[in-house]
Structure formats: structure tokens, C-alpha cells
C-alpha positions as CSV (number, residue, x, y, z in Angstrom):
1,M,0.1,0.5,0.0
2,T,1.1,3.4,-0.5
3,D,1.4,6.7,2.1
4,T,-0.8,9.2,0.8
5,R,-1.4,11.4,3.7
6,P,0.7,13.0,7.4
7,T,-0.2,11.2,10.4
8,G,1.0,13.7,13.0
9,T,3.9,16.0,14.1
10,Y,5.9,15.9,17.2
11,E,6.1,18.7,19.4
12,T,8.7,19.7,21.8
13,R,6.8,20.2,25.9
14,P,7.9,21.1,29.3
15,W,7.1,18.8,32.0
16,F,6.8,18.7,35.2
17,S,6.3,16.2,37.9
18,Q,3.6,16.3,40.1
19,F,6.2,15.1,43.2
20,D,10.3,15.9,42.8
21,P,11.0,19.2,40.2
22,H,14.2,17.4,39.8
23,R,12.6,15.6,37.3
24,N,11.2,18.3,35.2
25,C,12.2,18.2,31.4
26,E,10.7,18.1,28.3
27,I,9.4,15.7,26.3
28,R,8.6,15.0,22.6
29,V,4.7,14.4,22.2
30,F,2.9,13.0,19.2
31,I,-0.1,15.3,17.7
32,P,-2.3,13.0,15.7
33,A,-3.3,14.6,12.1
34,S,-7.2,15.2,12.1
35,L,-8.8,11.9,10.0
36,R,-10.4,14.0,7.2
37,G,-9.8,12.1,4.3
38,P,-8.1,11.4,1.6
39,F,-7.5,8.3,2.4
40,N,-6.3,6.7,-1.4
41,V,-4.4,3.5,-1.0
42,G,-2.9,1.1,-3.3
43,G,-2.1,-2.6,-2.2
44,I,-5.5,-3.2,-3.5
45,E,-4.9,-6.9,-4.4
46,A,-4.0,-7.8,-0.7
47,L,-7.0,-5.8,0.9
48,V,-9.6,-7.7,-1.8
49,E,-8.3,-10.5,-0.6
50,V,-8.4,-10.7,3.2
51,E,-12.3,-9.4,2.7
52,Q,-13.0,-11.9,0.9
53,R,-11.4,-14.5,2.9
54,L,-13.5,-12.0,6.5
55,A,-16.8,-13.0,3.8
56,D,-15.6,-16.7,3.6
57,V,-14.9,-16.9,8.1
58,N,-18.3,-15.3,8.1
59,A,-20.4,-17.9,5.9
60,D,-18.9,-21.3,7.5
61,P,-21.6,-22.7,9.7
62,D,-18.9,-24.6,12.1
63,L,-16.9,-21.3,12.4
64,A,-20.6,-19.5,13.6
65,R,-20.7,-22.6,16.2
66,I,-18.3,-21.1,18.0
67,G,-18.1,-17.8,18.0
68,P,-18.5,-16.9,21.7
69,I,-15.2,-18.9,22.7
70,L,-13.9,-16.9,19.5
71,M,-15.0,-13.8,21.6
72,R,-13.7,-14.9,24.8
73,S,-10.3,-16.1,23.0
74,E,-10.1,-12.3,21.4
75,G,-10.9,-11.5,25.2
76,I,-8.7,-13.5,27.3
77,A,-5.4,-13.2,24.3
78,S,-6.0,-9.1,24.7
79,S,-5.4,-8.7,28.5
80,R,-2.3,-11.1,27.6
81,I,-1.1,-8.6,25.7
82,E,-1.1,-5.9,28.7
83,G,0.2,-8.6,31.2
84,L,-2.4,-9.9,32.3
85,V,-1.5,-13.8,31.6
86,M,-3.1,-16.9,33.7
87,S,-4.9,-19.8,32.1
88,T,-8.0,-19.9,30.3
89,R,-9.1,-22.7,32.6
90,R,-8.8,-19.7,35.8
91,I,-10.3,-17.2,33.8
92,Y,-13.6,-19.8,33.0
93,E,-13.8,-20.3,36.1
94,A,-13.7,-17.1,37.6
95,S,-16.4,-15.9,34.9
96,E,-18.6,-18.9,35.0
97,R,-18.4,-19.7,38.9
98,P,-18.1,-15.6,40.2
99,K,-19.1,-16.8,43.8
100,D,-17.0,-19.7,44.2
101,A,-14.1,-18.5,42.7
102,D,-12.6,-15.8,44.5
103,D,-10.0,-14.9,41.6
104,R,-10.1,-10.9,41.1
105,S,-7.1,-11.2,39.1
106,A,-8.7,-12.8,36.7
107,R,-12.1,-11.1,36.9
108,Q,-10.0,-8.4,35.3
109,I,-9.7,-10.2,31.9
110,V,-13.5,-11.3,32.4
111,G,-14.0,-7.9,32.3
112,N,-12.3,-7.6,29.3
113,M,-13.8,-10.2,27.9
114,D,-17.2,-9.9,28.3
115,I,-17.1,-6.7,26.9
116,M,-17.0,-8.4,23.9
117,P,-20.7,-9.3,23.1
118,E,-21.6,-5.0,24.1
119,V,-19.3,-4.2,21.6
120,L,-21.3,-6.4,18.6
121,R,-24.5,-5.0,20.0
122,R,-26.4,-1.9,19.2
123,T,-24.0,-1.6,15.8
124,D,-27.2,0.2,14.4
125,Q,-26.5,3.1,16.8
126,P,-23.3,5.3,16.4
127,L,-20.6,5.1,18.8
128,A,-20.7,7.8,21.2
129,H,-17.9,8.6,23.4
130,D,-20.1,7.1,26.4
131,D,-20.3,3.9,25.3
132,L,-16.1,4.0,24.9
133,H,-16.2,4.9,29.0
134,Q,-18.9,1.5,29.5
135,W,-15.7,-0.5,27.6
136,H,-13.3,0.5,30.0
137,R,-15.6,0.8,33.1
138,A,-15.9,-2.9,32.3
139,V,-12.4,-3.5,31.9
140,I,-10.6,-2.0,34.7
141,E,-13.6,-1.1,37.7
142,P,-12.7,-5.1,38.9
143,E,-9.4,-3.3,40.1
144,P,-10.0,-1.9,43.3
145,M,-8.2,1.5,44.9
146,S,-7.1,1.8,41.3
147,R,-4.7,4.6,40.5
148,H,-6.8,5.6,37.0
149,T,-8.6,6.8,36.1
150,I,-11.7,4.9,35.5
151,G,-14.9,5.4,32.6
152,A,-13.5,8.8,32.0
153,Y,-10.6,10.7,29.3
154,R,-7.5,10.7,30.7
155,T,-6.5,14.3,32.9
156,V,-2.7,14.2,32.7
157,Q,0.4,13.1,30.7
158,N,1.2,9.6,30.0
159,W,3.7,7.6,28.6
160,I,5.1,4.6,27.2
161,G,8.5,2.7,27.2
162,S,9.9,5.1,30.4
163,R,10.3,4.6,34.5
164,S,6.7,5.6,35.8
165,D,7.5,8.5,37.8
166,T,8.9,10.1,34.9
167,P,8.2,10.3,30.6
168,A,12.6,11.1,30.5
169,G,13.6,8.5,27.6
170,A,10.3,7.3,26.8
171,T,9.5,5.2,23.9
172,F,6.4,6.9,23.0
173,V,4.6,10.4,24.2
174,P,1.1,10.5,23.4
175,P,-0.8,14.4,23.2
176,P,-1.4,16.0,25.7
177,P,-4.7,16.0,28.0
178,D,-6.2,19.2,27.0
179,L,-6.1,17.7,23.4
180,I,-8.1,14.6,24.3
181,P,-11.5,16.2,23.8
182,E,-11.5,17.3,20.6
183,L,-9.3,14.6,18.9
184,M,-11.4,11.9,20.3
185,D,-14.0,13.9,18.4
186,D,-13.1,13.3,15.4
187,L,-12.0,9.9,16.0
188,L,-15.7,8.9,16.5
189,R,-17.0,11.2,13.5
190,F,-14.5,9.2,11.4
191,I,-15.5,6.2,13.0
192,N,-19.3,6.7,12.2
193,E,-18.8,7.4,8.7
194,R,-19.3,4.7,6.1
195,T,-17.2,5.6,3.1
196,L,-14.2,3.6,3.6
197,S,-13.4,-0.1,3.3
198,P,-14.3,-1.3,7.0
199,I,-10.5,-2.7,7.0
200,I,-8.7,0.1,5.9
201,Q,-11.3,2.3,8.0
202,A,-11.2,0.0,11.1
203,A,-7.4,0.3,11.1
204,I,-7.0,3.8,10.8
205,A,-9.4,4.4,13.6
206,H,-7.1,1.8,15.8
207,A,-3.9,2.8,15.1
208,Q,-5.0,6.6,16.3
209,F,-6.6,5.5,18.5
210,E,-3.7,3.6,20.5
211,T,-1.6,7.5,19.0
212,I,-4.3,9.4,20.4
213,H,-3.9,6.9,24.6
214,P,-6.7,8.4,25.5
215,Y,-7.3,6.8,29.0
216,T,-4.1,6.5,31.7
217,D,-4.8,2.3,31.1
218,G,-7.1,0.0,29.2
219,N,-5.8,1.8,26.1
220,G,-5.1,-1.5,24.0
221,R,-7.8,-3.2,24.6
222,I,-9.9,-0.5,24.3
223,G,-8.6,-0.1,21.0
224,R,-9.0,-3.4,19.7
225,A,-12.6,-3.9,20.6
226,L,-12.5,-0.8,18.7
227,V,-11.9,-2.4,15.5
228,Y,-14.5,-5.0,15.8
229,R,-17.6,-2.3,16.5
230,I,-16.3,-1.1,13.1
231,L,-16.3,-4.7,11.4
232,S,-19.3,-5.4,13.1
233,T,-21.3,-2.3,12.5
234,R,-20.3,-2.5,8.4
235,G,-21.4,-5.7,8.4
236,A,-18.0,-7.2,7.4
237,I,-18.0,-9.6,10.5
238,R,-21.7,-11.5,11.6
239,M,-22.1,-14.2,12.9
240,T,-18.0,-14.9,14.0
241,A,-15.0,-12.3,15.3
242,P,-12.0,-14.1,14.3
243,P,-9.4,-12.7,17.5
244,I,-6.9,-11.0,16.0
245,S,-5.1,-10.2,19.8
246,P,-3.9,-14.2,19.8
247,I,-2.1,-13.6,16.7
248,I,-0.5,-10.3,18.1
249,A,0.3,-11.7,21.9
250,R,2.0,-15.0,19.8
251,D,4.8,-12.0,18.8
252,R,3.6,-8.3,19.6
253,R,7.2,-6.6,17.2
254,P,5.4,-6.9,14.2
255,Y,2.1,-4.7,16.4
256,I,4.8,-2.3,17.8
257,A,6.4,-2.0,14.4
258,G,3.1,-1.2,12.6
259,L,1.7,1.4,15.0
260,T,5.0,3.4,15.4
261,A,5.5,3.8,11.4
262,Y,1.7,5.0,11.2
263,R,2.9,7.4,14.0
264,D,6.4,8.2,11.6
265,G,4.6,8.8,8.4
266,Q,3.7,6.0,7.4
267,P,0.4,4.5,6.9
268,S,1.0,2.3,4.5
269,T,2.8,-0.4,6.7
270,W,0.4,-0.5,9.4
271,L,-2.3,-0.8,6.6
272,D,-0.2,-3.8,5.3
273,T,0.3,-5.0,9.0
274,F,-3.3,-5.2,10.1
275,V,-4.1,-7.0,6.8
276,H,-1.9,-9.8,7.5
277,L,-2.6,-9.8,11.6
278,L,-6.4,-10.5,10.6
279,D,-6.2,-12.3,7.8
280,S,-4.4,-14.3,10.2
281,A,-6.7,-14.5,12.5
282,C,-9.6,-15.9,10.4
283,G,-6.8,-18.5,9.5
284,Y,-6.6,-19.2,13.3
285,S,-10.3,-19.6,13.7
286,L,-10.7,-21.7,11.4
287,L,-7.2,-24.0,12.6
288,L,-9.3,-23.9,15.7
289,A,-12.6,-24.6,14.7
290,A,-11.5,-27.5,13.0
291,S,-9.5,-28.4,16.1
292,L,-12.6,-28.1,18.7
293,A,-14.5,-30.5,16.3
294,D,-12.2,-33.0,16.5
295,L,-12.1,-32.7,20.0
296,A,-15.8,-32.9,20.4
297,R,-16.0,-36.2,18.0
298,S,-13.1,-37.9,20.3
299,W,-15.3,-37.3,23.5
300,N,-18.4,-38.3,21.4
301,E,-16.0,-41.6,20.3
302,R,-16.0,-42.2,24.5
303,V,-19.4,-42.4,25.1
304,A,-20.5,-44.4,22.6
305,D,-20.5,-47.3,24.5
306,V,-23.3,-45.6,27.1
307,R,-26.8,-45.6,26.5
308,S,-27.8,-43.2,24.1
309,N,-30.8,-41.9,26.2
310,A,-28.0,-41.3,29.6
311,V,-27.5,-38.1,29.7
312,D,-23.4,-38.0,29.5
313,H,-24.4,-37.4,26.0
314,R,-26.0,-34.0,26.4
315,I,-23.3,-33.1,28.9
316,V,-21.2,-33.9,25.9
317,A,-22.6,-31.7,23.6
318,G,-23.2,-29.3,26.0
319,L,-19.1,-28.7,26.8
320,L,-18.1,-26.8,24.6
321,D,-20.6,-23.9,26.0
322,H,-20.3,-25.1,29.8
323,P,-16.6,-26.5,30.5
324,I,-17.0,-26.3,34.0
325,L,-20.1,-28.4,35.8
326,D,-20.8,-30.4,39.2
327,T,-23.6,-32.3,40.1
328,R,-26.4,-30.1,40.7
329,I,-25.6,-27.7,37.9
330,V,-26.0,-31.1,35.6
331,A,-29.4,-31.7,37.4
332,E,-31.0,-28.1,36.9
333,Q,-30.6,-28.2,33.2
334,F,-30.9,-31.5,32.3
335,G,-33.4,-32.7,34.6
336,V,-32.3,-35.4,36.2
337,S,-31.7,-36.6,40.2
338,T,-28.4,-35.3,41.9
339,V,-27.5,-38.9,42.3
340,A,-27.9,-39.2,38.5
341,A,-26.3,-36.0,37.7
342,R,-23.2,-37.7,39.7
343,D,-23.1,-40.6,38.3
344,A,-22.8,-39.5,34.7
345,L,-20.0,-37.1,35.5
346,E,-18.1,-39.6,37.1
347,R,-18.9,-41.9,34.1
348,L,-17.2,-38.9,31.5
349,A,-14.1,-38.4,34.7
350,Q,-13.7,-41.9,33.9
351,R,-13.1,-41.8,30.1
352,G,-10.8,-38.5,30.5
353,I,-13.8,-36.3,29.2
354,V,-13.5,-34.0,32.3
355,V,-11.6,-34.0,35.5
356,E,-12.8,-33.5,39.1
357,R,-10.8,-31.1,40.9
358,P,-11.1,-27.9,43.4
359,L,-11.8,-24.2,42.6
360,R,-9.3,-21.9,43.3
361,K,-10.0,-21.3,47.3
362,G,-13.2,-19.1,47.5
363,R,-13.9,-16.1,50.1
364,R,-14.4,-18.9,53.3
365,G,-14.4,-22.5,53.6
366,R,-13.2,-25.4,51.6
367,P,-13.4,-24.9,47.9
368,P,-15.9,-26.2,46.6
369,R,-15.4,-29.2,43.8
370,V,-15.8,-29.5,40.3
371,F,-15.5,-31.4,36.6
372,E,-14.1,-29.4,33.9
373,A,-13.1,-30.1,30.7
374,S,-9.5,-29.5,30.4
375,D,-8.8,-31.1,27.0
376,L,-10.8,-27.5,25.8
377,F,-8.7,-25.6,28.3
378,D,-5.5,-26.7,27.1
379,L,-6.6,-26.5,23.5
380,L,-7.7,-22.6,23.9
381,D,-4.2,-22.0,25.7
382,Q,-2.7,-23.2,22.4
383,D,-0.1,-21.1,20.6
384,P,-1.6,-20.3,17.3
385,Q,1.9,-21.0,15.2
386,I,1.8,-24.7,17.5
387,L,-2.1,-25.2,16.3
388,A,-1.0,-24.6,12.3
389,A,1.7,-26.9,12.1
390,Q,0.2,-29.7,13.4
391,R,-2.6,-29.1,10.6
392,P,-1.1,-27.6,7.9
393,S,-2.3,-29.6,5.3
394,N,-5.5,-29.8,6.5
395,I,-7.6,-25.5,6.6
396,A,-6.6,-23.8,3.3
397,G,-4.0,-20.9,4.1
398,T,-2.6,-21.6,6.9
399,D,0.2,-21.4,7.1
400,P,2.5,-22.0,10.3
401,E,4.7,-19.4,9.6
402,S,2.1,-17.0,8.6
403,V,-0.6,-17.3,11.9
């Protein structure tokens, strides 16, 4: 793709420490340009190809079936990019058993995971500042006594890549806080337009949001959510949202280099990076769908000797959506006695379909015991490139090196 317009300029400004005047210094802040066109780009072939692949992914019924899993994968990996790293099992426990699994760190990731359905809702209405603030509260609020401003744009200078008490030597310094309202008005105007290709619009909006860095924390997570809001609003995604964050989390360097190029006046480099990320996300979605289908098939084979009307088969059929169960849940969900529920879960455990274990310690007393689909959690924790290497010839367009 070819560059056609400047993306901003650098200015030198004074910075004053609130705590130590000896740390006062001059900083080189970036002032983004307005997102008013034109946005003529080259490289149309690659863009058309990924648009078609995105359409194919959204027409795939198997991918529609695992849509909720893909959305959760995006939320989990988006948190991992920001340093919130833990097992998928632990996150699912905090999501599905919040009263039993008192896990503050996991709940923060759940907040990020749970905004995805909200991001994809109400796409018939223009995106507003309040929508972004609502997403931000969902992502940050689980952290008590936060030093960050929650649900509002920042009123202080922030920076990336330096000590927490001084921007001296920072890798990047976003625009000063007094410019945030005007810059965000411009960004929302751009987001609510329908003139560009959805993919180009999503790429530029994401890069501009990350450049503005309007919140004191959570910018990466909200910025990546913006991508899906735009693609959904414009009809580029419908039933399936291919997760880009697992691709970024595996190797952040191309992503960071692309955003840096955008700020350095090379938006075409960032657009190329974004198109590649989205293409890899489509490939990862297809790989994950195939692997989940294999896993479900293996579960069904392991209960093939159980009588066909037993509750075991119904439990297995819903295990991808509800991988954490106990006797009470099974009894209520499938209308069987607690004895029958317990017997079924134990049979599934004997066949290696679920594993009985205690949850992480709760608020009080002994932690409850549950039955979990550990193989599912292992699969969702799998590195995308390793997953691709295991079955490179089975899914079209999923070269291990590109996923």
C-alpha cells in the first residue's frame, strides 16, 4: 500500500513532576493529524483477498457455532498483550463461577472478555464517548483502589516505555490531555462514517486511538475492541469475529512496529500489518474450529458405549459451551436427579472427558469441587503457530509461519 497523507507531528513541551521538581524535563509529544480524508491507498489486491476471506469465515457454519469461544479468546488474549497472563481454565472459572472462585486478577480479564458481546451490539447506532467509557469501566473496574481514572478520558500526561515516575527516555509520548476531547471527537466522527473500506477504517481508527491513548490504562484493550465494533457495524463480520489478539500476543513486534510506522508518517506499513493480522486471525479461527470439532468427536467416541438416552450424551453435547460443571448444575439443566447427575459426571471422568478438581480457594470455607473439560482449556491455551504446525495441510491458507 502507498502512503498519501501525514499522520501527525512531534512537538517539544515542558513536563512538570507533581512530586519531585528535579524530574521536570522536556518531552517530545506526538500530535495526531485530523482523520479527514482522502485515504487513497494502494495494495488493493491484498485488501480484496482478506475481505473475501473474512466473508468466507463468516459464512462458515462451524465457525458460527464456536463464535462465543472466539470472542472469549479475543478478550483473553487482548489482556495477555497487556501483561495479564493466566491459564484459560482459571479465567473460565472466574467467569462461570464468580461466587466460588474469588480471583481478582482473573475477574479483571473476565471484564475484558465480557465486553465483546457489548461491543458487537447496538451497531445500528453511532458510537459515542459514553460507549467507550462503559467499555473502559468493564475492563478496569474489577481492580479496586485503582490509581487510574475509570470511565473517563485522562486529565494527565501519560507515556509508554519509561519509568512510571518520569517520561524522560519514553519510547512514545501521546498528546497532552487538553487535546484529548477534540481528538476523540474527530476519531468518533471518523468511526461513524461509512465511506472507506471497513478494514481500512478499522485499521486507521485503531492506530489513531492507540496514538491518542485517551485513557490512563486499558487503551490497548479498548482499541482492539474498536476494531470489532467497526467491522461489525460495517457488515464485514456477522456471526464470527476472528480474534486478532492471539496472533499479536504470540509476537508483538510486528504489531508495535506497524503502529510506530503509522506515527512516523508511514500509514501504509501499518495497513499492511493490519491486513496480515486479520488474515492470520481468519486462519487461526479455521484451525481452532477444526481442532474443536476433533475434540468433540473424540468425546463422542469415548461415550459411544453408554446407552443413547443417558444424560452423558447431552452433557458432552454442551461441553464446549459449558466446560465447568457440578452435580447441581447438571441436575437442574437436564432435569435429572442429583444421583444420576453425579453418576454421569463420574463416568465422563473415568473416560477422560472431564477432570474433577477443586476451584481456586473461595472467600471462605473449603473450595467447591467441579468437573472441568481440561482438554478444551489446553487447546485454547495452545500457541496459534503450534496449532497451525500440527495440521498445516488440512486448512486452506493457514501456513504455520503466517498464523
